[in-house]
PDB file of N, CA, C and O in Angstrom:
ATOM      1  N   MET A   1      23.454  20.649   6.055  1.00  0.00           N
ATOM      2  CA  MET A   1      24.185  19.510   5.408  1.00  0.00           C
ATOM      3  C   MET A   1      25.456  19.981   4.979  1.00  0.00           C
ATOM      4  O   MET A   1      25.547  21.121   4.522  1.00  0.00           O
ATOM      5  N   SER A   2      26.546  19.163   5.082  1.00  0.00           N
ATOM      6  CA  SER A   2      27.856  19.569   4.798  1.00  0.00           C
ATOM      7  C   SER A   2      28.065  19.556   3.256  1.00  0.00           C
ATOM      8  O   SER A   2      27.280  18.964   2.515  1.00  0.00           O
ATOM      9  N   VAL A   3      29.077  20.185   2.836  1.00  0.00           N
ATOM     10  CA  VAL A   3      29.327  20.284   1.317  1.00  0.00           C
ATOM     11  C   VAL A   3      29.789  18.882   0.847  1.00  0.00           C
ATOM     12  O   VAL A   3      29.584  18.495  -0.304  1.00  0.00           O
ATOM     13  N   THR A   4      30.378  18.188   1.721  1.00  0.00           N
ATOM     14  CA  THR A   4      30.894  16.844   1.363  1.00  0.00           C
ATOM     15  C   THR A   4      29.775  15.894   1.162  1.00  0.00           C
ATOM     16  O   THR A   4      29.806  15.086   0.233  1.00  0.00           O
ATOM     17  N   SER A   5      28.839  15.956   1.955  1.00  0.00           N
ATOM     18  CA  SER A   5      27.593  15.084   1.896  1.00  0.00           C
ATOM     19  C   SER A   5      26.792  15.553   0.468  1.00  0.00           C
ATOM     20  O   SER A   5      26.356  14.687  -0.291  1.00  0.00           O
ATOM     21  N   LEU A   6      26.643  16.962   0.179  1.00  0.00           N
ATOM     22  CA  LEU A   6      25.961  17.318  -1.005  1.00  0.00           C
ATOM     23  C   LEU A   6      26.829  16.793  -2.224  1.00  0.00           C
ATOM     24  O   LEU A   6      26.238  16.324  -3.197  1.00  0.00           O
ATOM     25  N   VAL A   7      28.033  16.848  -2.203  1.00  0.00           N
ATOM     26  CA  VAL A   7      28.814  16.248  -3.357  1.00  0.00           C
ATOM     27  C   VAL A   7      28.767  14.880  -3.540  1.00  0.00           C
ATOM     28  O   VAL A   7      28.760  14.395  -4.672  1.00  0.00           O
ATOM     29  N   ALA A   8      28.732  14.142  -2.433  1.00  0.00           N
ATOM     30  CA  ALA A   8      28.454  12.691  -2.448  1.00  0.00           C
ATOM     31  C   ALA A   8      27.159  12.236  -3.056  1.00  0.00           C
ATOM     32  O   ALA A   8      27.071  11.320  -3.874  1.00  0.00           O
ATOM     33  N   ILE A   9      26.128  12.975  -2.574  1.00  0.00           N
ATOM     34  CA  ILE A   9      24.820  12.798  -3.043  1.00  0.00           C
ATOM     35  C   ILE A   9      24.566  13.108  -4.506  1.00  0.00           C
ATOM     36  O   ILE A   9      23.827  12.410  -5.200  1.00  0.00           O
ATOM     37  N   TYR A  10      25.261  14.272  -4.987  1.00  0.00           N
ATOM     38  CA  TYR A  10      25.173  14.651  -6.340  1.00  0.00           C
ATOM     39  C   TYR A  10      25.829  13.698  -7.317  1.00  0.00           C
ATOM     40  O   TYR A  10      25.422  13.442  -8.450  1.00  0.00           O
ATOM     41  N   PHE A  11      27.022  13.154  -6.652  1.00  0.00           N
ATOM     42  CA  PHE A  11      27.801  12.047  -7.577  1.00  0.00           C
ATOM     43  C   PHE A  11      26.924  10.959  -7.776  1.00  0.00           C
ATOM     44  O   PHE A  11      26.799  10.524  -8.921  1.00  0.00           O
ATOM     45  N   ILE A  12      26.242  10.406  -6.762  1.00  0.00           N
ATOM     46  CA  ILE A  12      25.446   9.267  -6.818  1.00  0.00           C
ATOM     47  C   ILE A  12      24.204   9.549  -7.761  1.00  0.00           C
ATOM     48  O   ILE A  12      23.910   8.763  -8.661  1.00  0.00           O
ATOM     49  N   VAL A  13      23.522  10.657  -7.522  1.00  0.00           N
ATOM     50  CA  VAL A  13      22.351  11.082  -8.290  1.00  0.00           C
ATOM     51  C   VAL A  13      22.759  11.312  -9.874  1.00  0.00           C
ATOM     52  O   VAL A  13      22.035  11.020 -10.826  1.00  0.00           O
ATOM     53  N   TRP A  14      23.888  11.815  -9.939  1.00  0.00           N
ATOM     54  CA  TRP A  14      24.312  12.075 -11.357  1.00  0.00           C
ATOM     55  C   TRP A  14      24.445  10.767 -12.204  1.00  0.00           C
ATOM     56  O   TRP A  14      23.902  10.648 -13.302  1.00  0.00           O
ATOM     57  N   TRP A  15      25.166   9.844 -11.649  1.00  0.00           N
ATOM     58  CA  TRP A  15      25.296   8.580 -12.254  1.00  0.00           C
ATOM     59  C   TRP A  15      23.979   7.853 -12.558  1.00  0.00           C
ATOM     60  O   TRP A  15      23.746   7.342 -13.653  1.00  0.00           O
ATOM     61  N   LEU A  16      23.124   7.839 -11.506  1.00  0.00           N
ATOM     62  CA  LEU A  16      21.737   7.217 -11.748  1.00  0.00           C
ATOM     63  C   LEU A  16      21.061   7.835 -12.727  1.00  0.00           C
ATOM     64  O   LEU A  16      20.476   7.080 -13.504  1.00  0.00           O
ATOM     65  N   VAL A  17      20.954   9.198 -12.952  1.00  0.00           N
ATOM     66  CA  VAL A  17      20.270   9.836 -13.922  1.00  0.00           C
ATOM     67  C   VAL A  17      20.923   9.715 -15.297  1.00  0.00           C
ATOM     68  O   VAL A  17      20.286   9.697 -16.350  1.00  0.00           O
ATOM     69  N   PHE A  18      22.274   9.633 -15.191  1.00  0.00           N
ATOM     70  CA  PHE A  18      22.991   9.537 -16.566  1.00  0.00           C
ATOM     71  C   PHE A  18      22.688   8.154 -17.098  1.00  0.00           C
ATOM     72  O   PHE A  18      22.408   8.111 -18.296  1.00  0.00           O
ATOM     73  N   PHE A  19      22.693   7.013 -16.421  1.00  0.00           N
ATOM     74  CA  PHE A  19      22.299   5.723 -16.938  1.00  0.00           C
ATOM     75  C   PHE A  19      20.774   5.727 -17.335  1.00  0.00           C
ATOM     76  O   PHE A  19      20.403   5.020 -18.272  1.00  0.00           O
ATOM     77  N   ALA A  20      19.964   6.443 -16.697  1.00  0.00           N
ATOM     78  CA  ALA A  20      18.519   6.455 -17.157  1.00  0.00           C
ATOM     79  C   ALA A  20      18.391   7.203 -18.417  1.00  0.00           C
ATOM     80  O   ALA A  20      17.429   6.943 -19.140  1.00  0.00           O
ATOM     81  N   ILE A  21      19.303   8.163 -18.793  1.00  0.00           N
ATOM     82  CA  ILE A  21      19.142   9.078 -19.837  1.00  0.00           C
ATOM     83  C   ILE A  21      19.911   8.509 -21.123  1.00  0.00           C
ATOM     84  O   ILE A  21      19.522   8.772 -22.261  1.00  0.00           O
ATOM     85  N   LEU A  22      20.998   7.733 -20.865  1.00  0.00           N
ATOM     86  CA  LEU A  22      21.732   7.189 -21.928  1.00  0.00           C
ATOM     87  C   LEU A  22      20.897   6.632 -23.179  1.00  0.00           C
ATOM     88  O   LEU A  22      21.251   6.955 -24.313  1.00  0.00           O
ATOM     89  N   PRO A  23      19.902   5.883 -22.999  1.00  0.00           N
ATOM     90  CA  PRO A  23      19.307   5.285 -24.198  1.00  0.00           C
ATOM     91  C   PRO A  23      18.414   6.425 -24.945  1.00  0.00           C
ATOM     92  O   PRO A  23      18.106   6.233 -26.121  1.00  0.00           O
ATOM     93  N   TRP A  24      18.080   7.366 -24.411  1.00  0.00           N
ATOM     94  CA  TRP A  24      17.352   8.345 -25.103  1.00  0.00           C
ATOM     95  C   TRP A  24      17.719   8.878 -26.384  1.00  0.00           C
ATOM     96  O   TRP A  24      18.747   9.545 -26.502  1.00  0.00           O
ATOM     97  N   GLY A  25      16.889   8.612 -27.440  1.00  0.00           N
ATOM     98  CA  GLY A  25      17.228   9.132 -28.723  1.00  0.00           C
ATOM     99  C   GLY A  25      18.312   8.393 -29.504  1.00  0.00           C
ATOM    100  O   GLY A  25      18.768   8.848 -30.553  1.00  0.00           O
ATOM    101  N   ASN A  26      18.714   7.228 -28.957  1.00  0.00           N
ATOM    102  CA  ASN A  26      19.804   6.563 -29.812  1.00  0.00           C
ATOM    103  C   ASN A  26      19.154   5.786 -30.912  1.00  0.00           C
ATOM    104  O   ASN A  26      18.057   5.249 -30.760  1.00  0.00           O
ATOM    105  N   ARG A  27      19.816   5.733 -31.980  1.00  0.00           N
ATOM    106  CA  ARG A  27      19.521   4.951 -33.121  1.00  0.00           C
ATOM    107  C   ARG A  27      20.714   4.086 -33.553  1.00  0.00           C
ATOM    108  O   ARG A  27      21.842   4.566 -33.662  1.00  0.00           O
ATOM    109  N   ALA A  28      20.441   2.841 -33.788  1.00  0.00           N
ATOM    110  CA  ALA A  28      21.617   1.941 -34.201  1.00  0.00           C
ATOM    111  C   ALA A  28      22.244   2.231 -35.499  1.00  0.00           C
ATOM    112  O   ALA A  28      21.562   2.625 -36.445  1.00  0.00           O
ATOM    113  N   GLN A  29      23.496   2.057 -35.584  1.00  0.00           N
ATOM    114  CA  GLN A  29      24.289   2.349 -36.907  1.00  0.00           C
ATOM    115  C   GLN A  29      23.598   1.518 -38.055  1.00  0.00           C
ATOM    116  O   GLN A  29      23.512   2.007 -39.182  1.00  0.00           O
ATOM    117  N   ALA A  30      23.169   0.423 -37.808  1.00  0.00           N
ATOM    118  CA  ALA A  30      22.435  -0.392 -38.931  1.00  0.00           C
ATOM    119  C   ALA A  30      21.106   0.258 -39.297  1.00  0.00           C
ATOM    120  O   ALA A  30      20.659   0.112 -40.434  1.00  0.00           O
ATOM    121  N   ASP A  31      20.500   0.923 -38.438  1.00  0.00           N
ATOM    122  CA  ASP A  31      19.303   1.604 -38.796  1.00  0.00           C
ATOM    123  C   ASP A  31      19.449   2.820 -39.563  1.00  0.00           C
ATOM    124  O   ASP A  31      18.655   3.107 -40.460  1.00  0.00           O
ATOM    125  N   VAL A  32      20.572   3.647 -39.201  1.00  0.00           N
ATOM    126  CA  VAL A  32      20.773   4.981 -39.784  1.00  0.00           C
ATOM    127  C   VAL A  32      21.414   4.680 -41.151  1.00  0.00           C
ATOM    128  O   VAL A  32      20.869   5.134 -42.157  1.00  0.00           O
ATOM    129  N   ASP A  33      22.554   3.933 -41.257  1.00  0.00           N
ATOM    130  CA  ASP A  33      23.267   3.819 -42.481  1.00  0.00           C
ATOM    131  C   ASP A  33      24.144   2.546 -42.423  1.00  0.00           C
ATOM    132  O   ASP A  33      25.348   2.525 -42.165  1.00  0.00           O
ATOM    133  N   GLY A  34      23.335   1.469 -42.709  1.00  0.00           N
ATOM    134  CA  GLY A  34      23.936   0.157 -42.672  1.00  0.00           C
ATOM    135  C   GLY A  34      25.115  -0.142 -43.459  1.00  0.00           C
ATOM    136  O   GLY A  34      25.869  -1.058 -43.133  1.00  0.00           O
ATOM    137  N   ASP A  35      25.335   0.665 -44.595  1.00  0.00           N
ATOM    138  CA  ASP A  35      26.459   0.494 -45.397  1.00  0.00           C
ATOM    139  C   ASP A  35      27.660   1.029 -44.971  1.00  0.00           C
ATOM    140  O   ASP A  35      28.715   0.497 -45.314  1.00  0.00           O
ATOM    141  N   ASN A  36      27.637   2.090 -44.211  1.00  0.00           N
ATOM    142  CA  ASN A  36      28.798   2.876 -43.760  1.00  0.00           C
ATOM    143  C   ASN A  36      29.060   2.718 -42.247  1.00  0.00           C
ATOM    144  O   ASN A  36      29.368   3.709 -41.584  1.00  0.00           O
ATOM    145  N   MET A  37      28.953   1.563 -41.716  1.00  0.00           N
ATOM    146  CA  MET A  37      29.234   1.460 -40.249  1.00  0.00           C
ATOM    147  C   MET A  37      30.650   1.590 -40.038  1.00  0.00           C
ATOM    148  O   MET A  37      31.469   1.279 -40.903  1.00  0.00           O
ATOM    149  N   ALA A  38      31.015   2.133 -38.680  1.00  0.00           N
ATOM    150  CA  ALA A  38      32.312   2.273 -38.355  1.00  0.00           C
ATOM    151  C   ALA A  38      32.886   0.924 -38.191  1.00  0.00           C
ATOM    152  O   ALA A  38      32.263   0.085 -37.541  1.00  0.00           O
ATOM    153  N   PRO A  39      34.117   0.630 -38.771  1.00  0.00           N
ATOM    154  CA  PRO A  39      34.750  -0.664 -38.623  1.00  0.00           C
ATOM    155  C   PRO A  39      35.065  -1.091 -37.251  1.00  0.00           C
ATOM    156  O   PRO A  39      35.549  -0.309 -36.433  1.00  0.00           O
ATOM    157  N   GLY A  40      34.792  -2.337 -36.986  1.00  0.00           N
ATOM    158  CA  GLY A  40      35.010  -2.918 -35.645  1.00  0.00           C
ATOM    159  C   GLY A  40      33.942  -2.709 -34.641  1.00  0.00           C
ATOM    160  O   GLY A  40      34.144  -3.096 -33.490  1.00  0.00           O
ATOM    161  N   THR A  41      32.815  -2.132 -34.962  1.00  0.00           N
ATOM    162  CA  THR A  41      31.692  -1.969 -34.111  1.00  0.00           C
ATOM    163  C   THR A  41      30.607  -2.798 -34.527  1.00  0.00           C
ATOM    164  O   THR A  41      30.448  -3.232 -35.667  1.00  0.00           O
ATOM    165  N   ALA A  42      29.791  -3.015 -33.435  1.00  0.00           N
ATOM    166  CA  ALA A  42      28.524  -3.823 -33.587  1.00  0.00           C
ATOM    167  C   ALA A  42      27.545  -3.048 -34.296  1.00  0.00           C
ATOM    168  O   ALA A  42      27.502  -1.822 -34.200  1.00  0.00           O
ATOM    169  N   PRO A  43      26.671  -3.797 -35.082  1.00  0.00           N
ATOM    170  CA  PRO A  43      25.579  -3.021 -35.862  1.00  0.00           C
ATOM    171  C   PRO A  43      24.590  -2.275 -34.967  1.00  0.00           C
ATOM    172  O   PRO A  43      23.894  -1.345 -35.372  1.00  0.00           O
ATOM    173  N   SER A  44      24.581  -2.757 -33.706  1.00  0.00           N
ATOM    174  CA  SER A  44      23.588  -2.249 -32.705  1.00  0.00           C
ATOM    175  C   SER A  44      24.204  -0.909 -32.042  1.00  0.00           C
ATOM    176  O   SER A  44      23.463  -0.193 -31.369  1.00  0.00           O
ATOM    177  N   ALA A  45      25.412  -0.610 -32.213  1.00  0.00           N
ATOM    178  CA  ALA A  45      26.189   0.446 -31.550  1.00  0.00           C
ATOM    179  C   ALA A  45      25.491   1.836 -31.999  1.00  0.00           C
ATOM    180  O   ALA A  45      25.111   1.974 -33.162  1.00  0.00           O
ATOM    181  N   PRO A  46      25.354   2.739 -31.150  1.00  0.00           N
ATOM    182  CA  PRO A  46      24.750   4.008 -31.492  1.00  0.00           C
ATOM    183  C   PRO A  46      25.371   4.859 -32.585  1.00  0.00           C
ATOM    184  O   PRO A  46      26.558   5.162 -32.468  1.00  0.00           O
ATOM    185  N   ALA A  47      24.727   5.240 -33.560  1.00  0.00           N
ATOM    186  CA  ALA A  47      25.238   6.111 -34.730  1.00  0.00           C
ATOM    187  C   ALA A  47      25.618   7.484 -34.159  1.00  0.00           C
ATOM    188  O   ALA A  47      26.638   8.004 -34.613  1.00  0.00           O
ATOM    189  N   ARG A  48      24.974   8.078 -33.293  1.00  0.00           N
ATOM    190  CA  ARG A  48      25.274   9.360 -32.730  1.00  0.00           C
ATOM    191  C   ARG A  48      25.020   9.397 -31.128  1.00  0.00           C
ATOM    192  O   ARG A  48      23.931   9.810 -30.730  1.00  0.00           O
ATOM    193  N   PRO A  49      25.827   9.050 -30.370  1.00  0.00           N
ATOM    194  CA  PRO A  49      25.532   8.981 -28.966  1.00  0.00           C
ATOM    195  C   PRO A  49      25.274  10.233 -28.243  1.00  0.00           C
ATOM    196  O   PRO A  49      24.572  10.194 -27.232  1.00  0.00           O
ATOM    197  N   ARG A  50      25.779  11.350 -28.666  1.00  0.00           N
ATOM    198  CA  ARG A  50      25.600  12.748 -28.154  1.00  0.00           C
ATOM    199  C   ARG A  50      25.726  12.641 -26.661  1.00  0.00           C
ATOM    200  O   ARG A  50      24.802  12.934 -25.903  1.00  0.00           O
ATOM    201  N   LEU A  51      26.922  12.205 -26.259  1.00  0.00           N
ATOM    202  CA  LEU A  51      27.209  12.044 -24.751  1.00  0.00           C
ATOM    203  C   LEU A  51      27.305  13.319 -24.014  1.00  0.00           C
ATOM    204  O   LEU A  51      26.884  13.432 -22.863  1.00  0.00           O
ATOM    205  N   ILE A  52      27.935  14.416 -24.766  1.00  0.00           N
ATOM    206  CA  ILE A  52      27.977  15.654 -24.040  1.00  0.00           C
ATOM    207  C   ILE A  52      26.744  16.323 -23.754  1.00  0.00           C
ATOM    208  O   ILE A  52      26.627  16.925 -22.687  1.00  0.00           O
ATOM    209  N   LEU A  53      25.753  16.282 -24.639  1.00  0.00           N
ATOM    210  CA  LEU A  53      24.431  16.717 -24.458  1.00  0.00           C
ATOM    211  C   LEU A  53      23.797  15.975 -23.270  1.00  0.00           C
ATOM    212  O   LEU A  53      23.324  16.585 -22.311  1.00  0.00           O
ATOM    213  N   LYS A  54      23.806  14.658 -23.369  1.00  0.00           N
ATOM    214  CA  LYS A  54      23.265  13.826 -22.257  1.00  0.00           C
ATOM    215  C   LYS A  54      23.956  14.241 -20.982  1.00  0.00           C
ATOM    216  O   LYS A  54      23.221  14.563 -20.049  1.00  0.00           O
ATOM    217  N   ALA A  55      25.238  14.279 -20.811  1.00  0.00           N
ATOM    218  CA  ALA A  55      25.956  14.735 -19.603  1.00  0.00           C
ATOM    219  C   ALA A  55      25.463  16.094 -19.147  1.00  0.00           C
ATOM    220  O   ALA A  55      25.358  16.284 -17.936  1.00  0.00           O
ATOM    221  N   LEU A  56      25.171  16.995 -19.945  1.00  0.00           N
ATOM    222  CA  LEU A  56      24.705  18.332 -19.522  1.00  0.00           C
ATOM    223  C   LEU A  56      23.314  18.198 -19.078  1.00  0.00           C
ATOM    224  O   LEU A  56      22.972  18.812 -18.067  1.00  0.00           O
ATOM    225  N   ILE A  57      22.488  17.483 -19.698  1.00  0.00           N
ATOM    226  CA  ILE A  57      21.155  17.310 -19.140  1.00  0.00           C
ATOM    227  C   ILE A  57      21.036  16.543 -17.824  1.00  0.00           C
ATOM    228  O   ILE A  57      20.193  16.802 -16.965  1.00  0.00           O
ATOM    229  N   THR A  58      21.946  15.581 -17.741  1.00  0.00           N
ATOM    230  CA  THR A  58      22.105  14.869 -16.398  1.00  0.00           C
ATOM    231  C   THR A  58      22.460  15.846 -15.360  1.00  0.00           C
ATOM    232  O   THR A  58      21.837  15.830 -14.298  1.00  0.00           O
ATOM    233  N   ALA A  59      23.377  16.672 -15.558  1.00  0.00           N
ATOM    234  CA  ALA A  59      23.949  17.719 -14.641  1.00  0.00           C
ATOM    235  C   ALA A  59      22.851  18.536 -14.144  1.00  0.00           C
ATOM    236  O   ALA A  59      22.778  18.737 -12.932  1.00  0.00           O
ATOM    237  N   VAL A  60      21.996  19.025 -14.933  1.00  0.00           N
ATOM    238  CA  VAL A  60      20.830  19.994 -14.677  1.00  0.00           C
ATOM    239  C   VAL A  60      19.957  19.179 -13.776  1.00  0.00           C
ATOM    240  O   VAL A  60      19.642  19.583 -12.657  1.00  0.00           O
ATOM    241  N   ILE A  61      19.576  18.054 -14.256  1.00  0.00           N
ATOM    242  CA  ILE A  61      18.487  17.070 -13.510  1.00  0.00           C
ATOM    243  C   ILE A  61      19.079  16.879 -12.086  1.00  0.00           C
ATOM    244  O   ILE A  61      18.424  17.148 -11.079  1.00  0.00           O
ATOM    245  N   ALA A  62      20.249  16.441 -12.052  1.00  0.00           N
ATOM    246  CA  ALA A  62      20.940  15.977 -10.807  1.00  0.00           C
ATOM    247  C   ALA A  62      21.029  17.222  -9.775  1.00  0.00           C
ATOM    248  O   ALA A  62      20.744  17.114  -8.583  1.00  0.00           O
ATOM    249  N   ALA A  63      21.396  18.229 -10.298  1.00  0.00           N
ATOM    250  CA  ALA A  63      21.531  19.483  -9.473  1.00  0.00           C
ATOM    251  C   ALA A  63      20.027  19.960  -8.773  1.00  0.00           C
ATOM    252  O   ALA A  63      19.877  20.378  -7.625  1.00  0.00           O
ATOM    253  N   ALA A  64      19.107  19.794  -9.678  1.00  0.00           N
ATOM    254  CA  ALA A  64      17.716  20.101  -9.181  1.00  0.00           C
ATOM    255  C   ALA A  64      17.330  18.980  -8.100  1.00  0.00           C
ATOM    256  O   ALA A  64      16.827  19.351  -7.040  1.00  0.00           O
ATOM    257  N   VAL A  65      17.563  17.564  -8.352  1.00  0.00           N
ATOM    258  CA  VAL A  65      17.228  16.709  -7.408  1.00  0.00           C
ATOM    259  C   VAL A  65      18.028  16.976  -6.064  1.00  0.00           C
ATOM    260  O   VAL A  65      17.416  16.927  -4.997  1.00  0.00           O
ATOM    261  N   VAL A  66      19.324  17.245  -6.097  1.00  0.00           N
ATOM    262  CA  VAL A  66      20.182  17.511  -4.917  1.00  0.00           C
ATOM    263  C   VAL A  66      19.592  18.772  -4.335  1.00  0.00           C
ATOM    264  O   VAL A  66      19.443  18.772  -3.113  1.00  0.00           O
ATOM    265  N   TYR A  67      19.252  19.784  -4.970  1.00  0.00           N
ATOM    266  CA  TYR A  67      18.751  20.813  -4.363  1.00  0.00           C
ATOM    267  C   TYR A  67      17.374  20.602  -3.513  1.00  0.00           C
ATOM    268  O   TYR A  67      17.153  21.169  -2.444  1.00  0.00           O
ATOM    269  N   ALA A  68      16.534  19.744  -4.124  1.00  0.00           N
ATOM    270  CA  ALA A  68      15.243  19.463  -3.562  1.00  0.00           C
ATOM    271  C   ALA A  68      15.531  18.495  -2.306  1.00  0.00           C
ATOM    272  O   ALA A  68      14.815  18.567  -1.307  1.00  0.00           O
ATOM    273  N   VAL A  69      16.477  17.694  -2.381  1.00  0.00           N
ATOM    274  CA  VAL A  69      16.825  16.939  -1.156  1.00  0.00           C
ATOM    275  C   VAL A  69      17.428  17.798  -0.057  1.00  0.00           C
ATOM    276  O   VAL A  69      17.138  17.600   1.123  1.00  0.00           O
ATOM    277  N   ASN A  70      18.261  18.744  -0.440  1.00  0.00           N
ATOM    278  CA  ASN A  70      18.818  19.660   0.577  1.00  0.00           C
ATOM    279  C   ASN A  70      17.762  20.500   1.145  1.00  0.00           C
ATOM    280  O   ASN A  70      17.766  20.615   2.371  1.00  0.00           O
ATOM    281  N   VAL A  71      16.830  21.125   0.452  1.00  0.00           N
ATOM    282  CA  VAL A  71      15.788  21.853   0.915  1.00  0.00           C
ATOM    283  C   VAL A  71      14.876  21.012   1.928  1.00  0.00           C
ATOM    284  O   VAL A  71      14.479  21.477   2.997  1.00  0.00           O
ATOM    285  N   ALA A  72      14.612  19.827   1.506  1.00  0.00           N
ATOM    286  CA  ALA A  72      13.679  18.960   2.350  1.00  0.00           C
ATOM    287  C   ALA A  72      14.420  18.609   3.609  1.00  0.00           C
ATOM    288  O   ALA A  72      13.800  18.554   4.671  1.00  0.00           O
ATOM    289  N   MET A  73      15.781  18.356   3.552  1.00  0.00           N
ATOM    290  CA  MET A  73      16.468  18.026   4.789  1.00  0.00           C
ATOM    291  C   MET A  73      16.683  19.115   5.747  1.00  0.00           C
ATOM    292  O   MET A  73      16.669  18.894   6.958  1.00  0.00           O
ATOM    293  N   THR A  74      16.900  20.394   5.205  1.00  0.00           N
ATOM    294  CA  THR A  74      17.310  21.553   6.023  1.00  0.00           C
ATOM    295  C   THR A  74      15.996  22.204   6.495  1.00  0.00           C
ATOM    296  O   THR A  74      16.096  23.020   7.411  1.00  0.00           O
ATOM    297  N   SER A  75      14.858  21.965   6.020  1.00  0.00           N
ATOM    298  CA  SER A  75      13.687  22.560   6.443  1.00  0.00           C
ATOM    299  C   SER A  75      13.106  21.813   7.633  1.00  0.00           C
ATOM    300  O   SER A  75      12.183  22.310   8.278  1.00  0.00           O
ATOM    301  N   GLY A  76      13.619  20.653   7.930  1.00  0.00           N
ATOM    302  CA  GLY A  76      12.979  19.759   9.000  1.00  0.00           C
ATOM    303  C   GLY A  76      11.898  18.929   8.608  1.00  0.00           C
ATOM    304  O   GLY A  76      11.237  18.329   9.455  1.00  0.00           O
ATOM    305  N   LEU A  77      11.661  18.846   7.377  1.00  0.00           N
ATOM    306  CA  LEU A  77      10.629  17.948   6.802  1.00  0.00           C
ATOM    307  C   LEU A  77      10.938  16.583   7.065  1.00  0.00           C
ATOM    308  O   LEU A  77      12.058  16.153   6.790  1.00  0.00           O
ATOM    309  N   THR A  78       9.929  15.749   7.647  1.00  0.00           N
ATOM    310  CA  THR A  78      10.235  14.318   7.955  1.00  0.00           C
ATOM    311  C   THR A  78       9.118  13.546   7.162  1.00  0.00           C
ATOM    312  O   THR A  78       8.191  14.099   6.571  1.00  0.00           O
ATOM    313  N   LEU A  79       9.350  12.087   7.237  1.00  0.00           N
ATOM    314  CA  LEU A  79       8.323  11.283   6.519  1.00  0.00           C
ATOM    315  C   LEU A  79       7.011  11.386   7.295  1.00  0.00           C
ATOM    316  O   LEU A  79       5.932  11.217   6.726  1.00  0.00           O
ATOM    317  N   ASP A  80       7.109  11.671   8.628  1.00  0.00           N
ATOM    318  CA  ASP A  80       5.720  11.887   9.449  1.00  0.00           C
ATOM    319  C   ASP A  80       4.970  13.038   8.997  1.00  0.00           C
ATOM    320  O   ASP A  80       3.783  13.131   9.308  1.00  0.00           O
ATOM    321  N   ASP A  81       5.586  14.004   8.233  1.00  0.00           N
ATOM    322  CA  ASP A  81       4.795  15.147   7.797  1.00  0.00           C
ATOM    323  C   ASP A  81       4.055  14.977   6.553  1.00  0.00           C
ATOM    324  O   ASP A  81       3.233  15.802   6.154  1.00  0.00           O
ATOM    325  N   ILE A  82       4.361  13.878   5.932  1.00  0.00           N
ATOM    326  CA  ILE A  82       3.766  13.565   4.557  1.00  0.00           C
ATOM    327  C   ILE A  82       2.527  12.665   4.799  1.00  0.00           C
ATOM    328  O   ILE A  82       2.668  11.567   5.338  1.00  0.00           O
ATOM    329  N   PRO A  83       1.310  13.124   4.403  1.00  0.00           N
ATOM    330  CA  PRO A  83       0.140  12.256   4.681  1.00  0.00           C
ATOM    331  C   PRO A  83       0.080  11.029   3.800  1.00  0.00           C
ATOM    332  O   PRO A  83      -0.235  11.093   2.612  1.00  0.00           O
ATOM    333  N   LEU A  84       0.383   9.947   4.405  1.00  0.00           N
ATOM    334  CA  LEU A  84       0.267   8.566   3.784  1.00  0.00           C
ATOM    335  C   LEU A  84      -0.822   7.763   4.337  1.00  0.00           C
ATOM    336  O   LEU A  84      -1.062   7.744   5.545  1.00  0.00           O
ATOM    337  N   PRO A  85      -1.544   7.042   3.391  1.00  0.00           N
ATOM    338  CA  PRO A  85      -2.641   6.219   3.959  1.00  0.00           C
ATOM    339  C   PRO A  85      -2.025   5.044   4.861  1.00  0.00           C
ATOM    340  O   PRO A  85      -0.920   4.560   4.612  1.00  0.00           O
ATOM    341  N   ASN A  86      -2.775   4.653   5.858  1.00  0.00           N
ATOM    342  CA  ASN A  86      -2.340   3.738   6.685  1.00  0.00           C
ATOM    343  C   ASN A  86      -2.880   2.315   6.281  1.00  0.00           C
ATOM    344  O   ASN A  86      -4.097   2.132   6.266  1.00  0.00           O
ATOM    345  N   PRO A  87      -2.094   1.403   5.985  1.00  0.00           N
ATOM    346  CA  PRO A  87      -2.423   0.164   5.402  1.00  0.00           C
ATOM    347  C   PRO A  87      -3.268  -0.799   6.316  1.00  0.00           C
ATOM    348  O   PRO A  87      -3.893  -1.784   5.922  1.00  0.00           O
ATOM    349  N   LEU A  88      -3.169  -0.317   7.662  1.00  0.00           N
ATOM    350  CA  LEU A  88      -3.835  -1.182   8.664  1.00  0.00           C
ATOM    351  C   LEU A  88      -5.249  -0.626   9.003  1.00  0.00           C
ATOM    352  O   LEU A  88      -5.975  -1.219   9.802  1.00  0.00           O
ATOM    353  N   ASP A  89      -5.617   0.491   8.397  1.00  0.00           N
ATOM    354  CA  ASP A  89      -6.915   0.984   8.808  1.00  0.00           C
ATOM    355  C   ASP A  89      -8.089   0.106   8.467  1.00  0.00           C
ATOM    356  O   ASP A  89      -9.137   0.219   9.102  1.00  0.00           O
ATOM    357  N   HIS A  90      -7.946  -0.818   7.428  1.00  0.00           N
ATOM    358  CA  HIS A  90      -9.134  -1.623   7.118  1.00  0.00           C
ATOM    359  C   HIS A  90      -9.169  -2.833   8.199  1.00  0.00           C
ATOM    360  O   HIS A  90     -10.199  -3.501   8.292  1.00  0.00           O
ATOM    361  N   THR A  91      -8.181  -3.081   8.918  1.00  0.00           N
ATOM    362  CA  THR A  91      -8.240  -4.102   9.884  1.00  0.00           C
ATOM    363  C   THR A  91      -8.738  -3.652  11.127  1.00  0.00           C
ATOM    364  O   THR A  91      -9.060  -4.546  11.909  1.00  0.00           O
ATOM    365  N   VAL A  92      -8.896  -2.346  11.542  1.00  0.00           N
ATOM    366  CA  VAL A  92      -9.452  -1.975  12.718  1.00  0.00           C
ATOM    367  C   VAL A  92     -10.984  -2.070  12.803  1.00  0.00           C
ATOM    368  O   VAL A  92     -11.680  -1.499  11.963  1.00  0.00           O
ATOM    369  N   GLU A  93     -11.515  -2.782  13.806  1.00  0.00           N
ATOM    370  CA  GLU A  93     -13.002  -2.924  13.839  1.00  0.00           C
ATOM    371  C   GLU A  93     -13.627  -1.600  14.429  1.00  0.00           C
ATOM    372  O   GLU A  93     -13.166  -1.087  15.450  1.00  0.00           O
ATOM    373  N   SER A  94     -14.583  -1.128  13.813  1.00  0.00           N
ATOM    374  CA  SER A  94     -15.228   0.153  14.350  1.00  0.00           C
ATOM    375  C   SER A  94     -16.427  -0.351  15.088  1.00  0.00           C
ATOM    376  O   SER A  94     -17.031  -1.379  14.779  1.00  0.00           O
ATOM    377  N   GLY A  95     -16.771   0.539  16.210  1.00  0.00           N
ATOM    378  CA  GLY A  95     -17.891   0.061  16.895  1.00  0.00           C
ATOM    379  C   GLY A  95     -17.883   0.370  18.444  1.00  0.00           C
ATOM    380  O   GLY A  95     -18.818  -0.003  19.153  1.00  0.00           O
TER     381      GLY A  95
END
């Protein structure tokens, strides 16, 4: 697989994982300290979003996913190699 393809897959996976991780551990400003909210923000805005930590976690997870995809694609593994149940087995008459 080319480096350009890996970078494109990494970019897509990174954003998907990032949006999945964003809500982890967020607490609203109103829940943490309702009296000292930042001016001009909604009460439901995160008090401490910790975006750098979440970006680093995302980078590690995305790298692992892209590595697994690359290994699977370069090893010659196909969907035919994965044992999946046949949904039509129950419709075949035996006898």
